[in-house]
C-alpha positions, -999 to +999 in steps of 0.1 A: -439+522-319-470+527-341-455+553-365-480+580-351-464+613-346-467+629-313-459+665-301-429+677-282-456+692-258-472+658-252-437+641-246-427+669-221-462+663-202-451+629-195-419+638-176-436+646-143-456+614-145-424+593-152-407+611-124-435+602-101-436+564-112-400+562-108-397+578-073-396+546-054-365+533-074-348+566-073-354+567-035-337+532-031-310+544-056-303+572-032-302+549+000-279+524-016-253+551-027-251+562+010-242+527+021-217+521-006-179+517-003-172+539-032-188+569-044-180+592-073-193+630-070-191+656-099-209+686-114-214+706-145-234+734-160-269+735-177-293+761-186-329+768-179-341+794-200-314+821-203-299+813-166-273+790-158-277+764-134-257+734-120-262+696-124-249+673-094-242+636-098-235+609-072-229+574-087-210+542-087-204+517-113-241+503-109-261+535-098-267+568-108-285+599-092-285+633-108-301+664-092-303+700-098-289+726-074-263+755-067-227+746-072-221+749-035-221+723-003-257+730+003-265+721-035-243+691-033-262+683+001-295+685-018-291+652-034-296+634+000-264+612-005-232+632+005-244+645+041-247+609+051-220+591+032-191+573+051-172+555+025-145+567+001-157+597-021-138+601-055-140+637-068-119+664-083-104+692-063-135+713-059-133+729-025-170+722-014-162+684-013-134+688+014-162+698+039-173+662+040-151+650+068-171+619+077-159+601+045-124+596+032-113+610-001-096+600-033-087+631-057-091+623-093-057+615-106-065+623-143-074+659-133-040+662-116-021+648-144-039+674-168-029+701-144+005+690-141+008+687-179-002+723-182+022+734-154+050+716-173+042+735-203+043+769-185+075+760-170+095+738-196+128+740-179+116+729-147+114+688-146+095+686-113+060+687-127+068+660-153+085+639-122+052+642-102+031+634-132+052+604-141+049+593-105+012+593-104+009+577-139+031+549-128+012+542-096-020+540-117-004+517-139+007+495-110-028+495-097-042+485-129-021+454-130-036+444-095-071+450-105-065+430-136-051+400-115-015+402-131-002+406-095-014+404-061+000+438-050+019+467-059+054+454-059+073+472-026+103+484-047+078+500-075+058+516-047+089+531-032+103+544-062+072+561-074+063+576-038+098+589-036+094+604-070+061+621-059+073+635-027+108+647-037+091+662-069+067+683-046+096+694-022+119+705-051+090+722-070+080+742-040+114+755-036+114+767-072+080+785-065+083+802-031+052+817-013+045+853-024+035+880+001-002+878+009-029+851+003-030+847-034-004+824-048+005+814-083-014+784-099+019+764-098+024+772-061-013+763-054-009+729-073+020+719-055+006+728-020-024+710-030-003+679-038+017+682-006-014+688+017-038+663+003-013+637-006-030+609+012-061+615-006-042+615-038-023+582-031-052+564-017-059+544-048-022+531-044-030+520-008-058+500-019-056+495-056-081+467-059-110+487-046-100+526-048-102+540-085-074+563-097-099+589-117-134+598-116-142+586-148-176+571-136-188+605-124-178+622-157-195+594-177-226+597-160-228+635-168-215+633-205-249+619-220-266+646-200-247+672-216-249+657-249-289+655-249-288+694-237-267+703-267-291+684-293-324+694-273-316+729-261-321+742-226-349+734-202-378+758-197-383+755-161-368+742-128-397+717-124-392+702-158-353+700-153-359+683-119-383+657-135-360+650-163-331+643-141-350+621-119-363+600-148-324+598-161-314+587-129-338+557-132-329+542-166-293+549-164-292+529-129-312+503-146-290+501-177-259+495-155-278+464-145-283+451-180-317+466-188-323+489-216-336+524-212-369+516-230-375+484-208-368+504-178-394+533-187-418+507-200-417+488-168-423+519-149-456+528-169-469+493-168-468+488-131-437+466-129-412+493-118-374+481-120-361+483-084-323+481-079-312+450-059-301+455-025-271+436-027-251+455-053-224+438-074-189+439-060 
C-alpha cells in the first residue's frame, strides 16, 4: 500500500495474529456448515518441510472451512463439521466418508464418469461402461434443465430411460467381469460393484435435482487456490504455521463468497470490524 518493502518473515509473523483475529468468524462458519442442507467435502496433499500432510475442506457455495489433518476419518473429524452433520454430504468415493451414517450421501458424478471413461478405454469391445456413463451424464443434463428453470421436473419418460440404462449396464457389466476368488477384485469389478451397491447415493441428484448437485466441484474449487499458492510459494515449515494459514484462508474465502474482497475481509479483521457470516445463508 505504501511502497515499502517488507520481509517474508514479517508477513509470516502476522499469520498467527490474523488467525486469532478471524477465530470468531471461523467458529461461526463451522457451526453454519454443520446446520447446512448440502455440504461438500474433499481432501488433497500438502507438504510441511519434507513430510507429506493432508488438507481437508468442508464447504458450501457460501462458506469454506480448511484444516490440516491425516487422511482418515479421525482427520476429517478434526475439522469439527462432519461428525455432527445431518444433511446431504457430497464427496468422492473415498471410503472414510462412508462412515458418516447420520447424513445422506451424494457421490461425485464427475469422478464416476472419469472412472467409467477409463474403464471403457481398458475394455473397448465392451459397451456397458459407456452405457452407464451415458446414463449418468444424461441425468445430469436433465437435472441442469430443472435447476435452470427450463422444466419443473425431470420428465418421467427421460428418468425411466436413463435409470434403466444405468441399472442394466451394471447388471451386464458384472456378468462380463465375474468375481475372482478371494477378496481382491479387478478395478472394473470394484467400480461396477460400487455403482450397484451405492446406486442411491449416486442417483440422489436425480431424485432432488433442484437441491442436490451432481458433482463435488465446490469442494475441488475450494482446494485449487490452496494448491496453486503452495506451488508458487513452496511448502510450509511447521504445522503451526500451516494451521494458521488455513484458518486465515477459510475466513476471506467465505467472505469472498458473500461479495467481499480478500483484502477487505483481512482489513476488517485487523481494524476491529471482523466480517461475520450471516446466520441465514442464501438458498
